[in-house]
C-alpha positions in Angstrom: -63.0 15.1 121.2 -59.7 14.0 119.7 -58.8 12.7 116.2 -58.1 9.0 116.1 -58.8 8.2 112.4 -55.1 8.2 111.7 -54.8 5.1 113.9 -57.1 3.0 111.8 -54.9 0.5 109.9 -51.8 0.9 112.1 -50.3 -2.6 112.1 -50.5 -4.9 115.1 -47.3 -6.1 116.8 -46.8 -7.5 120.4 -45.1 -4.8 122.4 -46.0 -2.1 119.8 -46.0 1.4 121.3 -45.4 3.7 118.3 -48.5 4.7 116.4 -46.3 5.5 113.4 -45.0 1.9 113.3 -47.2 -0.7 115.2 -49.3 -1.1 118.3 -50.6 -3.9 120.4 -54.0 -3.5 122.2 -52.4 -1.9 125.3 -50.2 0.3 123.2 -53.3 1.6 121.4 -55.0 2.2 124.8 -51.9 4.2 125.9 -52.1 6.3 122.8 -55.8 6.9 123.2 -55.4 8.0 126.8 -52.5 10.2 125.9 -54.6 11.9 123.2 -58.0 12.0 124.9 -57.1 12.7 128.5 -53.4 13.7 128.5 -52.7 10.8 130.8 -49.7 8.6 130.5 -50.7 5.1 131.4 -48.1 3.0 133.1 -46.2 0.8 130.7 -44.5 -2.5 131.3 -41.7 -4.4 129.7 -42.9 -5.3 126.2 -44.3 -8.8 126.3 -43.9 -11.1 123.4 -47.0 -13.1 123.6 -50.8 -12.9 124.3 -50.3 -14.9 127.5 -47.8 -12.4 128.9 -50.0 -9.4 128.0 -53.0 -11.1 129.7 -51.0 -11.8 132.9 -49.7 -8.2 133.0 -53.2 -6.7 132.5 -54.7 -8.9 135.2 -51.8 -7.7 137.5 -52.8 -4.1 136.8 -56.5 -4.3 137.6 -56.0 -2.4 140.9 -55.1 0.7 138.6 -58.6 0.6 137.0 -62.0 1.5 138.5 -65.0 -0.6 137.4 -67.8 1.3 135.9 -71.4 0.2 135.3 -72.3 1.9 132.0 -70.8 1.6 128.5 -70.1 5.2 127.4 -67.4 6.8 125.2 -64.0 6.4 126.7 -64.8 3.3 128.8 -62.1 0.6 128.5 -63.4 -2.8 127.6 -61.6 -5.8 129.2 -62.5 -8.6 126.9 -61.7 -12.3 126.4 -60.0 -13.4 123.2 -59.8 -17.2 123.7 -57.8 -17.7 126.9 -56.3 -14.2 126.9 -57.3 -10.8 128.1 -57.8 -8.0 125.5 -58.5 -4.3 125.9 -60.3 -1.9 123.7 -62.0 1.5 124.0 -65.6 2.2 123.5 -66.2 5.1 121.0 -70.0 5.4 121.2 -72.8 4.4 118.7 -72.1 0.7 119.3 -68.4 1.1 118.1 -65.1 0.4 119.8 -61.5 0.7 118.6 -58.9 -2.0 119.1 -56.1 -4.0 117.6 -55.1 -7.6 117.8 -53.2 -10.3 116.0 -56.5 -11.5 114.5 -57.4 -8.1 113.0 -53.8 -7.4 111.9 -54.1 -3.7 112.8 -56.2 -1.0 114.5 -59.8 -1.1 113.5 -63.3 -0.1 114.6 -65.9 -2.8 115.2 -69.5 -3.1 116.5 -69.7 -3.8 120.2 -72.9 -5.7 119.7 -70.8 -8.4 117.8 -68.4 -8.7 120.8 -70.8 -8.3 123.8 -70.4 -11.9 125.0 -66.6 -11.4 125.3 -66.7 -8.4 127.7 -65.4 -9.2 131.1 -65.5 -5.7 132.6 -65.8 -2.0 132.0 -63.2 0.3 133.5 -61.7 3.7 133.7 -58.1 4.4 134.7 -58.1 5.3 138.4 -56.2 8.5 137.9 -58.5 9.7 135.2 -60.0 13.1 136.1 -61.5 14.3 132.9 -65.3 14.4 132.7 -65.2 14.8 129.0 -66.1 11.3 127.9 -65.9 12.0 124.1 -63.0 10.2 122.7 -62.4 10.0 119.0 -63.3 12.2 116.1 -62.9 10.1 112.9 -62.8 13.2 110.8 -59.3 14.6 110.1 -59.0 18.0 111.8 -59.2 21.1 109.6 -55.9 22.5 108.6 -55.2 26.2 109.1 
């Protein structure tokens, strides 16, 4: 389990890749995969709009394996209006995401978004069987 509580409130920005400055939904996913699985997801040239992000995500579907069950660590491909959005399921009916609408990284109830889910995925190169993702408690300091 990794600590992700420090990501809550990080501002949203298209093309955001730095958790100390701003993240978009894919930038958040990259950071979560880096922390939880030590996997560097492939990046792309920073898009400047939701339409560009959506097109790029759809073009990368071959990198993701569909899964049947919602469990911690599963990536949620969702629909936000006409556009594709990604988030990560944390467990206990919660997921973590960021968008222009939320203004920054937040946790929300999956049950409130269930009708927007288009697919459940794991990155094809993911080898970890530890599906625990985020610990919201700050780690103890030595």
